Backbone atoms as SQL, in Angstrom:
CREATE TABLE atoms (id INTEGER PRIMARY KEY, chain TEXT, resi INTEGER, resn TEXT, atom TEXT, x REAL, y REAL, z REAL);
INSERT INTO atoms VALUES
  (1, 'A', 1, 'MET', 'N', -37.269, 16.910, 8.330),
  (2, 'A', 1, 'MET', 'CA', -38.421, 17.676, 8.584),
  (3, 'A', 1, 'MET', 'C', -39.812, 15.729, 8.375),
  (4, 'A', 2, 'TYR', 'N', -40.477, 15.460, 9.395),
  (5, 'A', 2, 'TYR', 'CA', -41.357, 13.862, 9.421),
  (6, 'A', 2, 'TYR', 'C', -42.741, 14.951, 9.333),
  (7, 'A', 3, 'VAL', 'N', -42.603, 13.463, 8.278),
  (8, 'A', 3, 'VAL', 'CA', -44.440, 13.744, 7.391),
  (9, 'A', 3, 'VAL', 'C', -44.924, 13.210, 8.198),
  (10, 'A', 4, 'SER', 'N', -46.382, 13.195, 8.708),
  (11, 'A', 4, 'SER', 'CA', -47.493, 11.840, 9.574),
  (12, 'A', 4, 'SER', 'C', -48.025, 11.360, 7.714),
  (13, 'A', 5, 'ILE', 'N', -48.538, 10.189, 8.297),
  (14, 'A', 5, 'ILE', 'CA', -49.310, 9.670, 6.905),
  (15, 'A', 5, 'ILE', 'C', -50.626, 10.036, 6.454),
  (16, 'A', 6, 'GLY', 'N', -50.998, 9.863, 7.593),
  (17, 'A', 6, 'GLY', 'CA', -52.672, 10.462, 7.888),
  (18, 'A', 6, 'GLY', 'C', -52.826, 11.200, 7.296),
  (19, 'A', 7, 'PRO', 'N', -52.688, 13.101, 7.513),
  (20, 'A', 7, 'PRO', 'CA', -53.060, 13.315, 6.235),
  (21, 'A', 7, 'PRO', 'C', -52.603, 13.305, 4.852),
  (22, 'A', 8, 'LEU', 'N', -51.642, 13.021, 4.955),
  (23, 'A', 8, 'LEU', 'CA', -50.497, 13.273, 3.480),
  (24, 'A', 8, 'LEU', 'C', -51.539, 11.481, 2.413),
  (25, 'A', 9, 'VAL', 'N', -52.217, 11.036, 3.293),
  (26, 'A', 9, 'VAL', 'CA', -52.715, 10.339, 3.122),
  (27, 'A', 9, 'VAL', 'C', -54.675, 11.057, 2.356),
  (28, 'A', 10, 'ALA', 'N', -55.088, 11.811, 3.140),
  (29, 'A', 10, 'ALA', 'CA', -56.465, 12.726, 2.688),
  (30, 'A', 10, 'ALA', 'C', -56.228, 13.624, 2.245),
  (31, 'A', 11, 'LEU', 'N', -54.490, 14.135, 1.811),
  (32, 'A', 11, 'LEU', 'CA', -54.707, 15.067, 1.403),
  (33, 'A', 11, 'LEU', 'C', -54.064, 14.352, -0.415),
  (34, 'A', 12, 'VAL', 'N', -54.100, 13.217, -0.328),
  (35, 'A', 12, 'VAL', 'CA', -53.837, 12.478, -1.547),
  (36, 'A', 12, 'VAL', 'C', -55.101, 12.850, -2.185),
  (37, 'A', 13, 'ALA', 'N', -55.982, 11.711, -1.377),
  (38, 'A', 13, 'ALA', 'CA', -57.224, 11.187, -1.700),
  (39, 'A', 13, 'ALA', 'C', -58.433, 12.747, -1.962),
  (40, 'A', 14, 'GLY', 'N', -57.738, 14.039, -1.316),
  (41, 'A', 14, 'GLY', 'CA', -58.808, 15.028, -1.657),
  (42, 'A', 14, 'GLY', 'C', -58.393, 15.535, -3.057),
  (43, 'A', 15, 'ILE', 'N', -57.050, 15.664, -3.960),
  (44, 'A', 15, 'ILE', 'CA', -57.407, 15.691, -4.822),
  (45, 'A', 15, 'ILE', 'C', -57.484, 14.794, -5.444),
  (46, 'A', 16, 'LEU', 'N', -56.946, 13.677, -5.371),
  (47, 'A', 16, 'LEU', 'CA', -58.091, 12.427, -6.367),
  (48, 'A', 16, 'LEU', 'C', -59.204, 13.012, -6.661),
  (49, 'A', 17, 'ILE', 'N', -60.486, 13.470, -5.318),
  (50, 'A', 17, 'ILE', 'CA', -60.744, 13.221, -5.258),
  (51, 'A', 17, 'ILE', 'C', -61.924, 14.763, -6.328),
  (52, 'A', 18, 'LEU', 'N', -60.622, 15.274, -6.686),
  (53, 'A', 18, 'LEU', 'CA', -60.476, 16.952, -7.313),
  (54, 'A', 18, 'LEU', 'C', -61.141, 16.574, -8.330),
  (55, 'A', 19, 'VAL', 'N', -59.854, 15.880, -9.228),
  (56, 'A', 19, 'VAL', 'CA', -59.503, 15.158, -10.801),
  (57, 'A', 19, 'VAL', 'C', -60.851, 14.485, -10.613),
  (58, 'A', 20, 'VAL', 'N', -60.729, 13.495, -10.763),
  (59, 'A', 20, 'VAL', 'CA', -61.736, 11.977, -10.859),
  (60, 'A', 20, 'VAL', 'C', -62.279, 11.868, -10.646),
  (61, 'A', 21, 'PRO', 'N', -64.037, 13.123, -9.601),
  (62, 'A', 21, 'PRO', 'CA', -64.619, 13.064, -9.105),
  (63, 'A', 21, 'PRO', 'C', -65.801, 11.376, -9.319),
  (64, 'A', 22, 'ARG', 'N', -65.351, 10.477, -10.372),
  (65, 'A', 22, 'ARG', 'CA', -66.025, 9.682, -10.833),
  (66, 'A', 22, 'ARG', 'C', -65.739, 7.523, -9.487),
  (67, 'A', 23, 'LEU', 'N', -64.190, 8.216, -9.559),
  (68, 'A', 23, 'LEU', 'CA', -63.939, 7.099, -8.168),
  (69, 'A', 23, 'LEU', 'C', -64.033, 8.159, -6.921),
  (70, 'A', 24, 'LEU', 'N', -64.617, 8.667, -6.749),
  (71, 'A', 24, 'LEU', 'CA', -65.123, 9.622, -5.237),
  (72, 'A', 24, 'LEU', 'C', -65.379, 7.506, -4.244),
  (73, 'A', 25, 'ASN', 'N', -66.042, 6.991, -4.279),
  (74, 'A', 25, 'ASN', 'CA', -66.553, 5.868, -3.899),
  (75, 'A', 25, 'ASN', 'C', -65.437, 4.744, -3.362),
  (76, 'A', 26, 'PHE', 'N', -64.600, 4.692, -4.701),
  (77, 'A', 26, 'PHE', 'CA', -62.997, 3.852, -4.049),
  (78, 'A', 26, 'PHE', 'C', -61.944, 4.514, -3.309),
  (79, 'A', 27, 'ILE', 'N', -61.909, 5.857, -3.918),
  (80, 'A', 27, 'ILE', 'CA', -60.707, 5.958, -3.101),
  (81, 'A', 27, 'ILE', 'C', -60.984, 6.720, -1.632),
  (82, 'A', 28, 'VAL', 'N', -62.531, 6.443, -1.328),
  (83, 'A', 28, 'VAL', 'CA', -62.858, 7.340, 0.239),
  (84, 'A', 28, 'VAL', 'C', -62.764, 5.527, 0.732),
  (85, 'A', 29, 'ALA', 'N', -63.217, 3.605, 0.182),
  (86, 'A', 29, 'ALA', 'CA', -63.125, 2.872, 0.842),
  (87, 'A', 29, 'ALA', 'C', -61.155, 2.978, 1.362),
  (88, 'A', 30, 'ILE', 'N', -60.547, 3.122, -0.043),
  (89, 'A', 30, 'ILE', 'CA', -59.463, 2.974, 0.050),
  (90, 'A', 30, 'ILE', 'C', -58.193, 3.735, 1.099),
  (91, 'A', 31, 'TYR', 'N', -58.789, 4.690, 1.434),
  (92, 'A', 31, 'TYR', 'CA', -58.573, 5.279, 3.178),
  (93, 'A', 31, 'TYR', 'C', -58.751, 5.409, 3.787),
  (94, 'A', 32, 'LEU', 'N', -60.328, 4.776, 3.460),
  (95, 'A', 32, 'LEU', 'CA', -60.489, 4.155, 5.065),
  (96, 'A', 32, 'LEU', 'C', -60.063, 3.346, 5.323),
  (97, 'A', 33, 'ILE', 'N', -59.269, 1.663, 4.443),
  (98, 'A', 33, 'ILE', 'CA', -58.602, 1.410, 4.937),
  (99, 'A', 33, 'ILE', 'C', -56.807, 0.868, 5.297),
  (100, 'A', 34, 'ILE', 'N', -57.168, 2.911, 4.532),
  (101, 'A', 34, 'ILE', 'CA', -55.471, 2.329, 4.653),
  (102, 'A', 34, 'ILE', 'C', -54.868, 3.315, 6.313),
  (103, 'A', 35, 'ILE', 'N', -56.055, 4.668, 6.598),
  (104, 'A', 35, 'ILE', 'CA', -56.053, 4.757, 7.857),
  (105, 'A', 35, 'ILE', 'C', -56.768, 4.147, 9.452),
  (106, 'A', 36, 'GLY', 'N', -57.279, 2.519, 8.719),
  (107, 'A', 36, 'GLY', 'CA', -57.547, 2.040, 9.511),
  (108, 'A', 36, 'GLY', 'C', -56.430, 1.248, 10.048),
  (109, 'A', 37, 'LEU', 'N', -55.379, 0.187, 8.675),
  (110, 'A', 37, 'LEU', 'CA', -54.533, -0.355, 9.545),
  (111, 'A', 37, 'LEU', 'C', -53.362, 0.013, 9.831),
  (112, 'A', 38, 'LEU', 'N', -53.560, 1.838, 9.313),
  (113, 'A', 38, 'LEU', 'CA', -52.715, 2.538, 10.845),
  (114, 'A', 38, 'LEU', 'C', -52.632, 2.444, 11.898),
  (115, 'A', 39, 'GLY', 'N', -54.349, 2.661, 12.624),
  (116, 'A', 39, 'GLY', 'CA', -54.907, 2.861, 13.225),
  (117, 'A', 39, 'GLY', 'C', -54.543, 1.295, 14.552),
  (118, 'A', 40, 'LEU', 'N', -54.179, 0.164, 13.399),
  (119, 'A', 40, 'LEU', 'CA', -54.498, -1.488, 13.933),
  (120, 'A', 40, 'LEU', 'C', -52.812, -0.993, 14.582),
  (121, 'A', 41, 'PHE', 'N', -52.058, -0.787, 13.149),
  (122, 'A', 41, 'PHE', 'CA', -50.456, -1.685, 13.082),
  (123, 'A', 41, 'PHE', 'C', -49.856, -0.116, 13.403),
  (124, 'A', 42, 'GLY', 'N', -49.625, 1.316, 13.712),
  (125, 'A', 42, 'GLY', 'CA', -49.523, 1.990, 14.152),
  (126, 'A', 42, 'GLY', 'C', -48.596, 2.380, 13.121),
  (127, 'A', 43, 'PRO', 'N', -47.144, 2.828, 14.015),
  (128, 'A', 43, 'PRO', 'CA', -45.725, 3.055, 12.470),
  (129, 'A', 43, 'PRO', 'C', -45.209, 1.939, 12.197),
  (130, 'A', 44, 'ARG', 'N', -45.532, 0.764, 12.687),
  (131, 'A', 44, 'ARG', 'CA', -44.762, -0.850, 12.006),
  (132, 'A', 44, 'ARG', 'C', -45.097, -0.661, 10.880),
  (133, 'A', 45, 'LEU', 'N', -46.326, -0.169, 10.489),
  (134, 'A', 45, 'LEU', 'CA', -46.909, -1.214, 8.798),
  (135, 'A', 45, 'LEU', 'C', -45.842, -0.671, 7.855);
């Protein structure tokens, strides 16, 4: 079974935001950094 990293990161970020809403800014920043790195380096990361 092959799972793409982007949707998995989005799912984890969404769950964390629901559980700990105070961390919203931090979670969004980390999510954007991860998605940006995946976009730049692709599956080599």
